N, C-alpha and C positions, 0 to 999 in steps of 0.2 A: 695277669690283668690287675690294674690298680683298683683299690676299694671304691674310689669315686666313680670309676667306670661302671662298676657293678651297680651302684646306686642309680647312675644315669640310665642304664639299660632297664632297671626295674621301673623307673619313672616312665620310660619310653613305652613299656608294655601297657601301663595304665592309660597313657595318653591315646595310644592307638586302638585300644579296645573300646574307648568311649565314643559316643556319637558326636561329641563336641569337637570343634576345631582346636586341637592342641598341637602347637609346634614342637616337634621333637628336637632335642639338643643336637648340635652338630659336633660335639666334642669327641665323639668316637669316630675315627677315620673309617669310612666305608671299606677301603681296601684292607684294613686290618682284620675285618670280620669275614673276608672271603678267601677261599683257596684257589681263586682264579683272578686274573687282572680286572680291575675296575677302572674304566677309562672315561675321558671327557674330550670333546672337541674344543679346541682353544684358538684364541686370536692372539698373535704375538703383541699387538699394540695394547690390548687389555692387560696382558701379563706385565707389560712394562709400566703402564701408567695407572692401573687400577689396583690398589692395595687389597681391597676386599676380595676381588676376583682372584688375585694371585694367592692369597691365603687359602682360599677354598681349593684351588687347583693343587697346591703343594701338599695340603694336609689330607684331603679326601681321596685322591686318586693316585694310582701307580701306573697308569698308562695314558698316553696322550695321542690324540689324532689331530693333525693340523686341519682346521676347518677349511681354509683357503690357501694357506701359504705354500703348499706343495703342488697346487694345480698348475696346468701348463701356462696359463696367462701370467702367473706369478713367477715361475721359474725360467721361462724362455720368452720374454716379452717381445723380443725381436729375433728374427731368424738367425740362428747360430750364436746368439748372445744370451748366455745364461746368467741369471742373477740369484745367487744363493745366500746373500747376506742375511736376509730376514729368516729364511729357513734354517740356516746354520745357527742363528741366535736361539731359535726355538729348540733345536736339537741340543745345544749346549745347556739350556735351561733344564731340559728333561734329564740329561745326564747328571747334572749337579744334584738333582732331586731323586736320583735312582728310579726314574720313570721310563717305561718302555715307550718307544715311538712306533706307531703304526702309520705308514705312509699312505696318504690319500690325495690324489689319485693320479696314476700315470696317464690314463687315457679316458676321456669322456667326450660327450658331444657338446657340453656347455663349458663356460669359462675357459675358452680357447683364446689365445691371442689373435688379434685381427689378421696377422700375416698367415696363420694356419688356415683360417676360414677362407682366405683369398688365395691360398697356395695353388699354383698351376703346375701341371706336369702329368706324365703318364703314370700308370700303376707302379712301375719300378721306382719312379721318383717319389711317389707318396709313401711307399714302403720304406725307402731310405730315410725320408724325413721322420717317419714315425719311429724307426729304429734308432736314429740319432738321438731323438728326444728321450726315449725310454732308457736307453743304455747310458747316456750321459748322466741322467738323474740318478739312476740306480747305482752306478759306479761311484758317483760323488758321495753317496751316503752309505757305502758299503761298510759293514761293521758297526754302524750306528743305528740304522733303521732295521727293526726286527722283521717287518713284514710290509707288504704293499697291497693295496687295492689296485690290481693291474688294469682292469677294465671296470668301468662303472656304468650301470644302467644301459646295457646293450640290447635288452629285450622289451617288447611291448607286453601289455597285460594279457593279450591273447596268445602269447608264446611266439609271435613272429619276431624277426630281427628288427630292431629299431632303425628307421631310416636316419642316417647321419652321414657326415662327410667321409668317415672311414669305410662304411659299407659301400657308399657310392663310388669311391675312387679305388678301393682295394678289393672289396668283396667280402663274403662271409668269413673267409679265413683270416681276416684282420685280427680276430680274437686269438686264434692259434698263434699267429705271428707275434702278437703283443706278449703273450706268456712265454713264448720261446725266446724273445729278445731279453726279457727280464731275467729269465732263468740263466741265460748265458752271461749276463752282466754280473750276477752275484749268485753263485750256487748255494749260498747259505741262507738266503732270505726266504721267508714264507710268502707264497703268492695266493691272493684271494680274488674272487669275483664278487662284486658288491651290487645289490639292487634293492628296490623297494617293492612292496606289494607281493612279495614271495609267499607270504602266509595267506593273503587275501585272495589271490588269483591262482587257483590250482593249475591251470594250463601253463601259466608262466613258470611256476615252480617245476613242473614236469619238463618243460622245454629247456630250462637252464640245466637241470641235472642230466638230461639226455645229451645235451650238447657237450658238456664238460666231461661226461663219461667217455664220449667219443674221443675227445682230445687226450684224456689220460690213457686210453687204449693205444694211442699212437706214441706214447712216451713223453707227452707234454706235462710239465709239472703244474698241477693245480692243487694247492693244499687245502683251501678253505672257501667257504661261502659266507659272505657278509649279509645278514638280514637287516636291512634298514628298517627300523621299527618306528617310522613316522605314523603313529596310529591315533585312534580316538579311544575313549573309555570303553566303548562297546564294539568297535570295529578295528581290526578283525576280532572275531570271537576267540575266547581262550582255546576252544577246540581246534579252530583253524590254525592258530599259532602252533599248537602241539602237533598237529598233523604235518605241517611243514617241517618242523624240527625233526620229527621222527623220520621223514623221508630223507632228509640230509644226513642224519645219523646213519641210516641204513646204507647210504651211498659212501659212507666212511670219510667225510670231510671234517676238518675243523669247522666249528661254528662260532661266528662272531655276531652278537647282537650289536650291530655296528653304529646305528644312528637313532638312539632312543629319544623320542619326545612323545608326550601324550597330550593331544589337543583336547580342548573342552568344547570348542565352538563349532559345531557341525554346520550350522545354518549360515554362518558368516556375519559380517557387520559387528555391531556391539553386542555385549552380553553382560549378564549379572554373574559376578564371581561368588557363587553361593557355597555354603558349607557342604551341601550335598555333592556338588561338582568336585570340590577339593577332596572329599572323602572317596568318591568313586575313582578319581585319579590315583590316589594313594593305594587303593585296593588293586587297581590294574598294575601298578608298578610292582607290588608284592607278587602278583601272579606271574608277571614276566620273570622275576627273580627266581621264583619257585620252579618255573618251567625250565629255565636255563640250568638249574641244578639237577634236573633229571637227565641231562646229557652226560654220557660217559666222560669221566674225567679227562681221558686222553684226547677228547674232541672239544673240550671247553677252551676256546681261545680268549673269551672275555666278553664283558658287557660295557658298552660305551654310550654315555648320554651325549646328545648333540647340542652341547652348550652348557654354560654354568647356571645362569639365571634367566628368568622370563624377560629381563631387559635385553639379553643378548640373543634371544631366539630369532631365527630367520623367518619364522612363520607369519607373524603379524604384518611385516612389510611385504613379503612375497605374495601372500594371499589377500592382503588388504582387509584383515579382520582382527578384532580383538581376541587375544588368546594368551594362555598362561601354561605352556607345555613342559616346563622344566622343574628341576628339583628345588630351586631357590627362587624367591620372589624378587621383585624389582629393587628391594633393599638388601639383597643378598642374605636374606634370612631363610632358613629351611622351611619347606612346606610339608604337607602331609604326603606328597609324592616322595619326598626324602624319607619320611617316616615309614612308608610302605617298602621302600628299598631296604632300609635298615632292618625292618621286621622280617622281610624275606631272607636276608642274609643270616639272621639269627635263628630262624626256624630250623 
């Protein structure tokens, strides 16, 4: 490690131990301090046209998740017509920068092309349509994409199957079929199930683990669980996160903290961006990092933040509220959330 890095880290500790808002330097790459992948969800257009965004992505992270570029509406906008141009450019970018690509997502109930939502046919036709999409995509990226979120958000918070077009037209075994199709398309790729509120809703966590244990007992490949951590400073509690992690560790899955952002605005609308809120956000990020490092090494798939800066976050527009949930502010300067991440990695 260079001498100026040692000085930076020393200054970092002074900043993070103080009660004042002190922005930590971003000169030390986060991924250089971790022995597991540090990832970020990215937008190809931002990578192409935003120099500050590209600089952060290339220097701070060694794993990339496409935020939207791999979803069905992007890759198969018309039935039987696949468009890989943007996705391929993103994969090429990652390969140039020695970054892992985690594919997100093969099957979801949102961001489907209109033709999928309007698709007509019997169960056999629906299965064939689903198989064609999954296997065409997985085979296209074979050898370049390390892993896939095969199915995204298939369970309700109470543990029931989510009502969606796949459940309606195929049945509960659509999850089994999706993993089977992906496995047959590329036997080398790692296959994940990804969902939110796994830590907050115990019934949901249990239902997911029970369902996929059943699939694994039938010989279906399911390698890991992605915990989407779209959370608040105090919700879920640290103990709730630890309990979910421990349950997944016991079930012997790889664990991906897959979609990290930490919201500040619980009540909605506008808010005051106070020192206290920023400090709490930083402490929560440190806790997440510490919890992840308690996972056995062989089960640590990585941590991925869901966007680069507050300017890029999906939360303000989707929930129609003011919020600042990411590592960098709207000027692409590091926040105390970044500071907490760094301190957690150094601990």
